[in-house]
N, C-alpha and C positions, 0 to 999 in steps of 0.2 A: 390650446393644449388640452388633452384629455387626461385627467388626473384621477387615479383610483385612491380612495381614502379608507382607512380602517381605524376604529376606536375613536371616532370623532364626535361622540355624543356629549362630551363634557363642555365646560365653559370655553376652553381654548379651541377645541375642535370646531365648535359651532361658529366661533368668530372667524376662524381661518376659512372654513367653507364659504361663509358669507362673502368674504373678501375675494376669494378665488372666483366666485361667480360674478362678482361685481367687475372684476378685471377681464371677464369674457372667457374664462376657462370652463370647460365642461367637467363637472364633478360626478364621478361614479362612487358609490358607497357600498362597502361590505358591512352588512348589518347582521345582528344576532337574534332579532325578534322574529322567530319563524312563524308566529301566529298573525303577523301583520300582512296586509296586502302590499306587495312590493311594487315600486314604480319601475319604469324601464331603465332607470339609472341606479337601481339598488339590487344587490345580490346577497342571498343568504350564505353565511358561513358560520362555522362553529369555532373559528379562531384556533383550530388545532389540527385539522385534517384537510387534505385536498378534496376538491369537489368541482361541481360544474362552474363555480365562480372563477375558475382558471381562465375562462373565456374573457372575463373582465380584465384580467392581467394582460392578455394578448391584445386587447383594445387600447391599452393605456400607454401614454408617453412617460408617465411618472407615477410612483406610488408613495403615499405619505401614510405612515403607520404610527398611531398614538395608542395602540392597544395595550392594556395592562390593568390589573387589579389596583385600585387606589391604595396608596400607602398610608393615608392618614385617617381612614374611616373606622378601622377596627383595631383592637389590641393585637400586638404582634405575638400571637401564640405561635407555636411551631407549625401548626396547620396553616395559619394565615401567612406566615413567612413563605412557606412552600407555595402557596397560591400566588403571592406577589411575584416570586421568581418564575414559576411555571407559566403564568399567564403571559409574561413578557417573552420568555424563551420560545414557547409553543407558537405564538402568533407570528413572531419574527421568523422563526425557522420555517414554518409552512409557507410564508410568503416568498422566501428565498427559494424553496423547493418549487413553488409554482412558477417563478421566473425561470428557473432552470429547465422546466419541462415545456414552457410556453413556446409556441412556434414563432411568435414575434415578441421580443422582450422590450420592456420599458428601458429608457436610457438613464433613469435617475431613481434612486431609492432614498427617501428621507425617513429616518427612523428616530423616534423619540429616545431621549436619554435624560440625564440630569446631572447637575453639578455635584450631586451626592457621590459621584465617581471619585471625588478628591478626598472624601472623608473629612475628619476634624483636623484642620491644619493651623489653627491659631492665627498668627500674624503673617504667615507666609503668603506672598503674592503668587497666585496661581494662574497659569494660562494653559492652552491646549497641549503644550509640550510637557506639562507637569505629570509626574507619575500618579498612577491610581493610588488611592489611600486605603485605609483599613476600615473594617466595620461592615455591618450588614448592607447598608445602602451602597457602599462602594463596590461590594461584591456583586450586588444585583446589577448595577450599571455596567460593570466590566463584562459580565457574562452576556448581558443584553447586546452590548456593542460588538462583541465577538461574533454573535449570530448574524447581526446586520452586515458586518464587513465581509461575510462569506460571499455576498453578492458581487464583490469586486472581481472574483474569479470568473464571473460571467461577462466581464467587460462593462459593468454598470457603475455609474458614478454613485457613490454612497456618502451620505452625510449623517452623522449622529448628532442630533440636536440636544446639547447639554443645557437644559433649561434651568434657570434659577426660579425663585418664587415669583409667580406671575401676579402682578397687582392689577385688579379690575374693580370697576365701580360696583358690580353685582356679582358676587361669588368669590371664591378663593379665600385667602387669608384675611383680607380686609372685612369680608362679610362676617367673619368670626370675631374680629377684634372690635369693630365699630360699636356693636351693642354694649360691650363691656365698658368701653370708654365713655359712651353716652350716659351710662349709668353711674359714672364717676368712679369706676373700679379699675382704671388704667394705671400702668406703671411699668417698670422694667421687667423684662422676661429674662430670668437668670441674672447674670451680672449686667447685661446690657452692653458689654464690651465686645461680644462675639460678632464677627462679620457675618452678614448674610447676603447672598447674591440674589438680586431681584431684577425684574424688568416689567415695564408697563405693557399691558396686553397689546396695545397698538404697535409698539416697537417689536414685540415678539412676532406678531402676524407679518409685519413689514419685513422683518429680517428673514422669516421663512420664505417669503416671496422672493427676496433677493437671492437666497441660496438656490431656490428653484430656477431662477432665470440666469444666474451667472455660473458658467461652467468651471470657473476658477475655485469655487467653493466645494470642498470635499473633505472627508475625514471628520474628526471631532470638531465641533464648533460650539463655543460657549455663547448662550443666549442670556446675557445679563447686561445691565446698564454699565456704562463705562466708569462710573464713580462708585466704588464699593462703599457700603454703609454699614454701620454697626446697628445692632438690634435696638439699642437705646435711642439712636437717631430716629428710627421709625416710630417708636412708641411716644417719644417727646413731641415729634412733629404731628403725629396723629392727635395727641391730646390738645395741642395748640390749635390745630385746624378745626377741631370740634368744640373748642373753648371749654375744655374740661380739665380737671386736675390730673397731674401725673405724680402720684405719690404712693400708690398701692402696688408694691412689687410682687412678682411671683418668683420666689427663690428657686434655685435649681433643684434643691431637694424636694420641694413641694411638687414641682412639675414632674420629676421622676416618679414621685409617689402616685400621681394621678395617671400618668401615661406610660410608665415603665420605659422600655427601650425606645418607644416612639418619641420621647422627649428629645432625642438626638436631632430631630427635625428642627427644633427651636434652639437648642443649646450648642450644637456644633458650629465651629467658626470656619467660614470659607470665604476668603478674600480673593474673588475671582475676577479676572480681566477678560473682556471679549476681544482678545487680540486678533483673531482671525477676521472677525467682522470689521474691526477698525482698519486692519491692513487692506481689506477689500473695498474700503471707502464707504462703508455703510454709515449713514447719518442718523443718529438717534434723535427722535423728537422730544424724548424725556430722559436726558442724561443724568439727572439728579433727583433725589427724593422730593425736594421742594416743588419742582415743576410737576412731577408725577402726581403727588397728592393734591396739589391745587387743581389739576385737571380732573382727577377722579372724584374728589369730594365737593368741589365747587366749580363745576363746568360752566 
């Protein structure tokens, strides 16, 4: 299969491209570094307007789009919030426009999203049928998915990948927490009772491949482990795995003081089920935190 990818320079994108190639797929890439020498499988785009890269769309059987300004790197000023929204809307919208104009269209469009779609829902068990929540992240995800699902009118199968927190050995949230815990500064984040949806990077990649290959998968799909965990479970197990104490909490008020509205990334509670994946027969290699952290910290 020939697969066109966009926004794949991050931890998750690189892992997915590597596995796609290992499985024998040909990977084409839309890239934004115009000063680099492009290979025959790379095409320059600005992630906002149509261009000669539409030829890559016409060559492809499927498109996978992870484009978007990172949500956790900079303070959420009004300007940064606008960039977070616009970068997702622009890139998704122009890809759909390219598919509309293409002489030959791909049959599948996988577009990134996040479980932030559900907002802060406390103890409520959430699956793909649950309503969109409230707050900035929920608004971003909802508008993002609306743009992606426009491709359905072209007869294209569309899946919105509602990802949880991706756990990986190098990068992501663990790369930020591990140095603190190794220094003996670990403890609860907020109350520790809030649920957080997570997934091992290998399960995320394998689930994406399953969605790519099985035509029964479409619409919104939660990419989270099947056993929801509380934030306190993560921090306690992390401390135990690293043989460090778990006694220095970061209260909600302190986190909000440091991060402002971005603290919602850590304090919001989302008890999310991967119902669509489980109904489709997907088998998780790491269904619980214990097995995931054992693999990532002590492979």
